[in-house]
VEXDREN-2710 file (C-alpha; in Angstrom, 1 decimal):
% VEXDREN-2710
k/r/px/py/pz
1/UNK/112.4/131.9/64.6
2/UNK/111.5/128.2/64.9
3/UNK/112.7/126.1/67.9
4/UNK/115.8/124.1/67.3
5/UNK/115.8/120.3/67.7
6/UNK/117.4/120.5/71.1
7/UNK/114.8/123.0/72.2
8/UNK/112.0/120.6/71.0
9/UNK/113.6/117.8/73.0
10/UNK/113.8/119.9/76.1
11/UNK/110.1/120.8/75.8
12/UNK/109.1/117.2/75.3
13/UNK/111.1/116.1/78.4
14/UNK/109.6/118.9/80.5
15/UNK/106.1/117.8/79.4
16/UNK/106.9/114.2/80.3
17/UNK/108.2/115.1/83.7
18/UNK/105.1/117.2/84.4
19/UNK/102.8/114.4/83.4
20/UNK/104.6/112.0/85.6
21/UNK/104.4/114.4/88.5
22/UNK/100.6/114.6/88.1
23/UNK/100.3/110.8/88.0
24/UNK/102.4/110.4/91.2
25/UNK/105.4/108.7/89.6
26/UNK/109.0/109.8/89.5
27/UNK/111.0/110.0/86.3
28/UNK/113.2/107.2/87.7
29/UNK/110.1/105.0/88.3
30/UNK/109.0/105.4/84.7
31/UNK/112.1/103.7/83.3
32/UNK/112.4/100.8/85.8
33/UNK/111.2/97.4/84.6
34/UNK/108.1/96.5/86.7
35/UNK/108.7/93.6/89.1
36/UNK/106.5/90.6/88.7
37/UNK/103.4/90.6/90.7
38/UNK/103.5/88.6/93.9
39/UNK/101.9/85.2/93.4
40/UNK/99.6/83.5/95.9
41/UNK/101.4/81.8/98.8
42/UNK/100.1/78.4/97.7
43/UNK/101.8/78.9/94.3
44/UNK/105.0/80.5/95.7
45/UNK/105.6/77.9/98.5
46/UNK/109.1/76.5/98.6
47/UNK/109.5/73.1/97.1
48/UNK/110.9/72.0/100.4
49/UNK/107.5/72.6/101.9
50/UNK/106.2/69.6/100.0
51/UNK/109.2/67.5/100.9
52/UNK/109.2/68.2/104.6
53/UNK/110.9/65.3/106.5
54/UNK/109.1/63.9/109.5
55/UNK/111.6/62.8/112.1
56/UNK/111.1/59.3/113.5
57/UNK/110.4/59.1/117.2
58/UNK/113.7/58.1/118.8
59/UNK/114.5/56.3/122.1
60/UNK/116.1/58.4/124.7
61/UNK/119.7/58.2/125.8
62/UNK/120.1/55.7/128.6
63/UNK/117.5/53.3/127.3
64/UNK/118.5/49.6/127.4
65/UNK/117.9/47.8/124.2
66/UNK/118.1/44.3/122.7
67/UNK/119.4/44.8/119.2
68/UNK/120.7/43.0/116.2
69/UNK/124.1/43.5/114.5
70/UNK/125.3/41.3/111.7
71/UNK/122.7/38.6/112.7
72/UNK/124.0/38.6/116.2
73/UNK/121.8/39.6/119.1
74/UNK/123.2/41.9/121.8
75/UNK/121.9/44.0/124.7
76/UNK/123.2/47.5/125.2
77/UNK/122.7/51.0/126.4
78/UNK/122.0/53.9/124.1
79/UNK/124.7/56.5/124.6
80/UNK/123.7/58.9/121.8
81/UNK/121.0/59.4/119.1
82/UNK/120.6/61.4/116.0
83/UNK/118.3/61.8/113.0
84/UNK/119.6/61.3/109.4
85/UNK/118.5/63.6/106.5
86/UNK/115.6/61.2/105.7
87/UNK/114.3/61.5/109.3
88/UNK/115.4/58.0/110.4
89/UNK/116.8/57.6/113.9
90/UNK/120.2/56.1/114.5
91/UNK/121.9/55.3/117.8
92/UNK/125.3/54.9/119.3
93/UNK/125.1/51.8/121.6
94/UNK/127.5/50.3/124.0
95/UNK/126.9/46.6/124.9
96/UNK/127.4/44.9/128.2
97/UNK/131.0/44.1/127.3
98/UNK/131.9/47.7/126.4
99/UNK/131.8/47.2/122.6
100/UNK/130.4/50.2/120.7
101/UNK/128.0/50.0/117.8
102/UNK/126.3/52.4/115.5
103/UNK/122.8/51.1/114.6
104/UNK/119.6/52.2/112.8
105/UNK/116.3/52.2/114.7
106/UNK/115.1/49.1/112.8
107/UNK/117.9/47.1/114.5
108/UNK/116.3/47.5/117.9
109/UNK/114.2/44.5/118.8
110/UNK/113.2/45.6/122.3
111/UNK/113.6/48.8/124.4
112/UNK/113.6/49.0/128.2
113/UNK/113.1/52.6/129.3
114/UNK/114.8/53.6/132.5
115/UNK/112.3/55.0/135.0
116/UNK/113.3/57.3/137.9
117/UNK/112.9/54.3/140.2
118/UNK/115.4/52.4/138.2
119/UNK/118.0/55.1/137.6
120/UNK/119.9/54.3/140.8
121/UNK/120.2/50.6/140.0
122/UNK/120.7/50.8/136.2
123/UNK/124.1/49.1/136.4
124/UNK/122.6/46.0/138.1
125/UNK/119.6/46.1/135.8
126/UNK/121.9/46.1/132.8
127/UNK/123.7/43.1/134.3
128/UNK/120.4/41.2/134.7
129/UNK/119.3/42.3/131.2
130/UNK/122.4/40.7/129.8
131/UNK/121.9/37.5/131.7
132/UNK/118.2/37.3/130.6
133/UNK/119.3/37.5/127.0
134/UNK/121.2/34.2/127.3
135/UNK/118.4/32.3/129.2
136/UNK/116.8/29.4/127.4
137/UNK/113.0/28.8/127.5
138/UNK/113.0/26.6/130.5
139/UNK/115.0/29.2/132.5
140/UNK/112.5/31.9/131.5
141/UNK/109.6/29.8/132.5
142/UNK/111.2/29.1/135.9
143/UNK/112.2/32.7/136.5
144/UNK/108.7/33.9/135.7
145/UNK/106.9/30.9/137.3
146/UNK/104.9/30.4/134.1
147/UNK/104.4/26.8/133.1
148/UNK/103.0/25.7/129.8
149/UNK/99.7/25.0/131.5
150/UNK/99.6/28.7/132.7
151/UNK/100.5/29.8/129.2
152/UNK/97.6/27.8/127.8
153/UNK/95.3/29.4/130.4
154/UNK/96.5/32.9/129.3
155/UNK/95.6/31.9/125.7
156/UNK/92.1/30.8/126.8
157/UNK/91.6/34.2/128.5
158/UNK/92.9/36.1/125.5
159/UNK/90.8/34.2/122.9
160/UNK/87.7/35.1/124.9
161/UNK/88.7/38.8/125.4
162/UNK/87.3/40.5/122.3
163/UNK/87.8/44.0/123.9
164/UNK/91.6/43.5/123.6
165/UNK/91.3/42.1/120.0
166/UNK/92.3/38.8/121.5
167/UNK/95.8/40.2/122.0
168/UNK/98.2/40.0/124.9
169/UNK/101.4/41.8/125.8
170/UNK/104.4/40.8/127.9
171/UNK/103.2/43.1/130.7
172/UNK/99.6/41.9/130.5
173/UNK/100.7/38.3/130.7
174/UNK/102.4/39.0/134.1
175/UNK/99.4/40.9/135.3
176/UNK/97.0/38.1/134.2
177/UNK/99.0/35.2/135.8
178/UNK/100.6/36.9/138.8
179/UNK/98.2/39.8/139.5
180/UNK/100.9/42.4/139.8
181/UNK/102.5/45.0/137.6
182/UNK/105.5/43.6/135.7
183/UNK/108.9/45.0/136.6
184/UNK/111.1/46.1/133.7
185/UNK/113.0/42.8/133.8
186/UNK/109.9/40.7/134.1
187/UNK/108.4/42.4/131.1
188/UNK/111.5/41.6/129.0
189/UNK/111.6/38.0/130.1
190/UNK/107.9/37.6/129.4
191/UNK/108.4/39.1/125.9
192/UNK/111.2/36.6/125.3
193/UNK/109.0/33.8/126.6
194/UNK/106.2/34.7/124.3
195/UNK/108.6/34.5/121.3
196/UNK/109.6/30.9/122.0
197/UNK/108.4/28.0/119.8
198/UNK/106.2/26.7/122.7
199/UNK/104.4/30.1/123.0
200/UNK/104.0/30.3/119.2
201/UNK/101.7/27.3/119.5
202/UNK/99.2/29.6/121.2
203/UNK/100.1/33.1/119.9
204/UNK/101.3/34.8/116.8
205/UNK/103.5/37.9/116.9
206/UNK/102.1/41.4/116.2
207/UNK/104.6/43.9/114.9
208/UNK/104.7/47.7/114.8
209/UNK/107.5/49.5/113.0
210/UNK/109.2/46.2/112.6
211/UNK/109.2/45.4/116.3
212/UNK/107.2/42.7/118.1
213/UNK/104.9/44.6/120.4
214/UNK/102.0/42.2/121.1
215/UNK/100.8/38.6/120.6
216/UNK/97.4/37.6/119.1
217/UNK/95.7/34.4/120.3
218/UNK/95.3/31.8/117.6
219/UNK/92.1/30.1/116.9
220/UNK/91.4/26.7/118.7
221/UNK/91.9/24.9/115.4
222/UNK/95.2/26.6/114.7
223/UNK/96.4/25.8/118.2
224/UNK/95.5/22.2/117.8
225/UNK/97.5/22.0/114.5
226/UNK/100.4/23.9/115.9
227/UNK/100.6/21.8/119.0
228/UNK/100.6/18.6/117.0
229/UNK/103.4/19.9/114.8
230/UNK/105.4/21.1/117.8
231/UNK/105.1/17.8/119.7
232/UNK/105.9/15.5/116.8
233/UNK/109.4/17.0/116.5
234/UNK/112.0/14.8/118.2
235/UNK/113.6/17.7/120.1
236/UNK/110.3/18.5/121.8
237/UNK/109.3/15.0/122.8
238/UNK/109.9/15.7/126.5
239/UNK/108.4/19.2/126.5
240/UNK/105.9/19.7/129.3
241/UNK/103.5/21.4/126.8
242/UNK/103.0/18.1/125.0
243/UNK/101.6/16.6/128.2
244/UNK/99.1/19.4/128.9
END
């Protein structure tokens, strides 16, 4: 008697199972679609790895800042900060009159960090900061006791100081002229003084991340030309600088 078709099928299945057992596979494994082999990490890295966002360094809460809003200049205190999806920093700021603003980092012109020594007098410092914003160049010169002649002396020192790349900062100006470390308020006033038209006769502004952080001494020829242009303007006819 010859085996029936069903018997042949059973024999073939039994043979297949035996073969799989010898090869270390189960019958279930034999009919599962193989998974794709793992690719090298460098090729399988998430797309987001290449688009990693670097967060901008932000000023801390409590920092006093001079900032611009709709072409108006204010001083205020940072009350909160956050980072946007592109990594840029934004701040909630309250000005001296209690008005609140939401500004990007690039709107900050100057930042005055509050040191532990200043924490107890931050309210009075904020008051003085607001007053300093409104001072005109002559008030700044008087407050700092820096005459145009002393400003010229600072330029002469800077232009000879190649180690500092012929640059000066608000703090180093105070140290150079008065031989003491600048207070937070003195540094701000010196920064504002160095940004006046008279100071621009001697120095040009150096920016970092859009903010003025230092001032580079101009060449003697550039100073000569700038001083001539400054002093020929009618509004500067009585400026002390024009008689130095």
